[in-house]
C-alpha positions as CSV (number, residue, x, y, z in Angstrom):
1,M,60.9,57.4,139.0
2,E,57.8,58.9,140.7
3,I,56.5,56.3,143.5
4,P,53.1,54.8,141.8
5,K,49.6,55.4,143.0
6,Y,47.0,52.8,142.6
7,N,43.5,54.8,141.7
8,G,41.8,51.8,139.8
9,T,42.9,53.0,136.4
10,C,45.2,50.3,135.6
11,H,45.6,46.1,136.3
12,P,46.5,45.6,139.9
13,N,49.3,43.2,138.8
14,E,50.7,46.0,136.6
15,Y,50.4,48.3,139.9
16,V,52.5,45.6,142.1
17,K,54.8,45.4,139.0
18,Q,55.5,49.0,138.8
19,M,56.0,49.4,142.7
20,R,58.5,46.5,142.9
21,A,60.5,48.2,140.1
22,Y,60.5,51.6,142.3
23,C,61.4,49.5,145.1
24,K,64.1,48.1,143.3
25,I,65.6,51.1,142.4
26,N,65.2,52.5,146.0
27,R,66.9,49.3,147.5
28,I,63.8,48.5,149.1
29,T,63.7,44.8,149.4
30,S,61.6,43.3,152.1
31,E,58.6,41.9,150.7
32,L,56.6,43.2,153.8
33,D,57.9,46.7,153.2
34,I,57.2,46.5,149.7
35,L,53.4,45.5,150.6
36,E,53.4,48.6,153.3
37,L,54.5,50.7,150.5
38,C,52.0,49.3,148.0
39,I,48.9,49.6,150.8
40,L,49.6,53.1,151.4
41,M,49.6,54.6,147.9
42,I,46.4,53.2,146.9
43,N,43.4,55.6,146.9
44,S,41.7,56.2,150.0
45,S,38.2,55.4,148.3
46,I,39.4,51.8,147.7
47,Y,38.8,49.4,150.6
48,I,41.6,47.1,151.5
49,P,40.3,44.3,153.9
50,E,42.2,43.2,157.2
51,G,44.5,40.7,156.9
52,I,46.3,41.6,153.8
53,D,49.7,39.9,154.0
54,N,51.3,39.1,150.6
55,L,51.4,40.9,147.4
56,D,49.2,38.1,146.2
57,K,46.3,38.6,148.5
58,L,46.7,42.3,147.5
59,V,46.3,41.9,144.0
60,R,43.4,39.6,144.6
61,A,41.7,41.9,146.8
62,L,42.2,45.2,144.4
63,S,40.8,42.8,141.5
64,S,37.4,42.2,143.5
65,H,37.1,45.9,144.1
66,P,34.3,47.7,142.0
67,T,37.0,49.9,140.1
68,F,38.5,46.8,138.5
69,S,35.5,45.8,136.8
70,I,35.1,49.5,135.7
71,F,38.5,49.2,134.5
72,K,37.9,45.9,132.6
73,D,34.9,47.0,131.1
74,S,36.5,50.5,129.9
75,C,39.3,48.6,128.1
76,K,36.8,46.3,126.3
77,R,34.6,48.8,124.8
78,K,37.9,50.5,123.6
79,L,38.8,47.5,122.3
80,Q,35.5,47.3,120.6
81,V,35.4,50.4,118.9
């Protein structure tokens, strides 16, 4: 399994779920290690604020980024066609 990368083209919850699966396969069990790996694999153009200390806060931060709004809008357009 290749390490998941986040570039705003998937739902933040799905990204964290994929990263958890990757970490489980590779026996990475510490929540902080998983969080650090998640943050490292986020595209550098996506701003992550300071103070993210758990995966729920990371999902909220990614969900509030403009790339998530673009992702949601594109999904809605696909459903309407």
